[in-house]
N, C-alpha and C positions, 0 to 999 in steps of 0.2 A: 503493498500500499504505501503510494507516495500520491508524486503530485501530476496530475495531469499532465501526458506531454503530444497526445497525441492532436487536439486541438485547442485553440486558444480556448482558456476561459475567464478572462477577462470579463464580469459582470457577473458568473455565475454563485451563486449562495454557496455551492458545495464545487473546490477548484481538487479536489484528492480522490485516486479510487485505484483502484487493484490491475492494474495493467498485464499483460503478461506480454510485457515489450522486447522477452529472449524469443521469443517463440519466429521459427524459419520456418514455411509452406512448404519451398523446396527440399527440405530435408524429407520429409516424408509425403510427395508428389510433385505431379511435373510440373510445368512453367503451364500449360494448357486449364491443369484445373486450377493451381493457385491462383490463376487472372479469372477464370469465370464461374468461380465460387464465392460467396461471400464467406466473410469472416469465419459465424459460423460455424456454413459448413466446412470447412478446411480445417477447425477444430475437430468437428467430429468426425473426420475422415483420419485427421492424424492420433486420434485417441483409438478409433477402431482399428486402424492398424495394431497401433501399440501392446493394445488389450491383445489379439491375436496372438501375434508375437512372442506376450510376456505365457501368455496361455498354452503355448506350443501344439496350438492348432497349424496341422497341417490342412487346412480348405481347400485346396484340391484333387485331395484324396478324398473329401467327404459328400454324401448327397447335398447335394446346393439348397437341394426341397425341403431336406430336414433342416435350415440354418433360414433361422431369419433375424429383422433386427429390430424396436424402437429404440429412436433418440427423437426428442424429443427438444423444444424450446418456446422459450416465453414469450419473446420479442422476433423469432425467427430472422431471417435479414434486414432487420432497422437504416443497418449503414447504407446498403444501397438500396430503399426505400428514400430514406434523408437522403440522397445524390441525387436519386430518379426526380422528388419532387425540385431539387434547386434547378434542375438543368431545364425541367419545367416549365417554370414560373421566370426560368432568367432568361432561356432563347426558347423554349416553343415546344408543344408535342413533338413535334419528328426530332426531337435531337435527347429524348428520352433514349437509352440503351434499348432494343430487341433484346436483350439477357438479361433485365430488371425479373421477369416476373420467376422462374427458374430459378432465382441468385437469393430473392425478396420471401418466394412462399416456404411458409413455414415446416414441411415436412423434404424441406430441401436435404437436410442433414440427414434424415435416412435414408434419402433416395442413392444419395452417392454411396454413404455408407454400403448397399445392395448393389449397384453398378462396378464397383470398382474390390466387390470382394465376390463377384457373381452369389451372392443371397438370394434363394429366390424361395425359401419358407416367409410362414406372415412377419409381413412390414410395414411400421406405419411411423406417423411421428407423433407429438403427444403436446400439449400444451396447457400447463394447470398452474401457469404462474410460478412460484417459487416450490412449486410441490413435485416441476416436471420430471425431473429426473428422477425420485421418487416413485411415481407413478407409472414411468415407464418401466425400469428395475420390477416391480408390481405384474404389471400386464407379463412383460415378458415370461415373468415368473410362472399365469397364464398359460400361457402358450406351452409353456415343456409339461405342465403338469396336466392339460386337456390332449398331451400325446399329438401336438399337431407340431413340434422339434425337437431336436435332440441337444439343440444348441441355438442360440437365444444372445445377439450382443443387446446390451441396453445402456441407455445414459441420456446424458441433454447437455447442450450445448447455449453458454449467451455469448454473445459478442456486440454488449448493450453499454459500452463507454464509449459514446456517442454526445453529440451536441444535446438533440432534439430528446433522447433519454436520460440523459446528465442535468440538463434542462427541468422536464416532464416531473421528476423524482422530487429536483430540489423545490420548483413553487409549490411541491403539497407535503412542503417538507418533513420528507422522511428520512431525509442521510442527514447525517451527521454535516455540523458545519467545523470541523476544529481542522481545520486550513494549518494553520501552521505547527500542528504536531501529525501528519498523516500517519504513523507508525505507534498512535496510541488513540485515536479516535475510534476505533469498534471495541466496544469496551463492553458485551454483554454482562450481566447482573450486575453490574455496581453502578451505584445511584444515578454518576457522574454522567448516563450516555445518554446524547442527543440524537441518534435515527443509526443508520448502516452505512456502510460503506461499498460502494458498489466496487464490485469486478467484472472480470472477462475469465472465460477459461471451460475446458472439457472434461468430460470424466468418460469414460463410455468400461461397463461391464464384461467376462464373459462369462453368461449361464449357462451350466450343462447339466442335464440329469446324471443323477448318478450311476445309473447303468453305461452309458455312451462314456461319460470319466474313464472309469474303468476299465472299460476294453483296449483302455487307448490307453491303457497307462497313466494317465496324469492324475495332476493334486492341486486341490480345492484349499484356497487361502482360509474361506468359510463357508457355514452352510448358510443357503436365505432359507431360514423355518416356516416365514409368514409375513402375510404383512394385512395391513388394518385401512380402513377409508374410510371418513365423512364427511359431513360437510356444519360448516355453521350453521346455515342458510339465515343469515344475524345481521353483517354487514360487507358493505363491498370491498372495502382494507380497512376494517375494525375489527380484532377475534372478536370473540364470543365472550365475556368479562363473566360467566361463570363457568367458561373453560371445558363444558362436559361434554361436547363433543369432537375433543382433541380428547379425552379421557379416553372414549370410546374407541378411538382408533388405536391409539393401545393395546386394551384390553383386546382386544378383535385382533392385533397382532399377537397377545400370546396367547389368545387363544388355537388360531394358528397353527402355532409352533409346539402345541400340546406345555405350556411351560406358565411356572406362576411366578407373581410377583417378587416374590423371592428369590428367584434363579437370575432377577437379571443384574448384571454386575457395574455393564456401564451404559449411558444415553450419547449420544451425539446430537446435542441440542437445534433444531433448530435457530432459538438466541442469537437472535439479527443486530442485538442493542438498539432496540427503539424502545421506550418509555412504554407500551401497550404491550409487547411481543414478549419479552419478557418474562415480568410477572405472571400471565395469561401462562403459560408453559408448565412454567413450575408447581402453580396450583393443578394442571392437568397430570401433570406427573404425581403431585400428591394424590387430583383423587383417582387415580389408577393403578397405584402401586402400594396406597394405602402409609404405616407400617413402615414397609420395608421401601418405602421412597428416602428413608434417611440413612438409607447404607449404601443406596448407592451413588457412583460416582458422576457428574455429569456434566460435560465440557463443551464451548461451545468453538467449534474452528475456524467459522467465519471473523473469530478476534484477532485472528493470526490472518488469514485467505481474501475477507472481506466474502460479499455476499453475490452469487456467484448466478443468483434468479434462479434459473428456469437451469443451471447446471449443477445446485449447490447440493439439491437430493442428492443428486450420483458420488460427486467428488465425494461427499459427508458417509455415502453408504460403502463406500470404498474405504476413507479412514475407520471407518468402526470396523471391516472385516480386516483391515492391516492387523487393529488394536488388539483383536481375539487372536490373530496368530501371533504375534512375539509381546503378548504378555504385558502390554502397556500404552495408558492413554495418554493420547495432551490433551494439554491444558487450557483454558481459558485464560490470556493475557488481559495485560489491562486491568484487572480486578484491585482497584487501589479500596476504594471506600462500597463495601458490597454494600446494597440494599434490601434495608431488610425484609422486602416481597420476596427478596428471591432466597428463601434463608436452608435452602440443600448444597450440598458436598460437591462447589462446581466446579472444583481441583485447580482452583486458583494461580495462574503464572508461574506452574512447574509439572511438569506431563511426572506420571506417577508407572512405578512398576506394580501390576496388576498379574502377576503369577498364575495366579486361579478362575482368570476372566474366564469364564462360558459364554453365554448372555447377554447382548446385546444390541441394543434400540437405536435405529437413528428416524430422528424426527423432521416431519418438511410441514409447516401449517402456512398457507397461501395466501395472498391476495385473493380475496374472493369465499374464504372462507371453508379453503379446500383442505383437510387434514389427510396425514398418509406418514403411519407408522410402518417402520422395515424391520423385521426380528433376524440377527443372523448370531448362529451358537459354533462356535468351534471345530473348525470341518474333524478335529479327532475323536469329535465326542458326539459325530450322528447317529439316530436312533435308528436302526432298523425296517 
């Protein structure tokens, strides 16, 4: 998280963000794709290729109709949309690029992953604001459970550090204005928090059925054991103040995972660093877990990475999986003065070794009231 360098932020209330400054599209795609893909699609394709390589999947020797992809985005090709609008108003309709539609459409990320990796199974895009990445993983799991595929690539991608996006979130008062101290601006659960920090990025996870994984001799990082989804049906941007729908999503994920509140060791929180979200999430965890909530480590990695909107749920599910694999949970940094309403163990400022960690949750709560909770179990403890 630092000062925005992609465009001039003079006059903006928020001038900081998490930019993917070291991203080189040519490292993972040819010049043709780099030129004809919006940045969010570039992120998606790069993440998918890295995920496949890391999983050791030899896609060329697998049935392409048994492999699919669910890759979502909250904003789609917003960078392309903004550039197209500028051309339209400054130079007229004839100057708008004919590539604008395939570059800005929300399913472009899923489409390019499917095309370049030759995935012919269930493939689609999803858009659920900040819960997009998490719901993509949940829907990919459904495709496996229904027997529609053996392998699914799932995740989210977002490239919303753009003039319009930064201006819009700034004027609605959702983002931090700690412009003089970028690295300390995102401070979930701290009483002095003043909003989230925008970030860009992508994560794609490889989901694979246990029989398919075993047959090829692969190794799992973690088991996706369950998910829960609810809607607040309350407000377009504010969470339901009683937190009951979010708590229900957590309980549903545990039920699908055949787990109890006492089994939960770690929660990767949605934890946006906004005044309303953080205490609402803590209330949801307390409602869902009861007395067990006081024994759970709950941290927000958005304190370090910023908020990647549609990509956040996928990034954070991956972090939860790695926490299980390594027996170590990440901290919530910048916790200087704990908000009394956020009275659970938020793993303040320092990572923690948890070698006995067996079950983790990843929460995603989006604008529109969309609640998604993913439950992950340590791979070695998979139930038959």
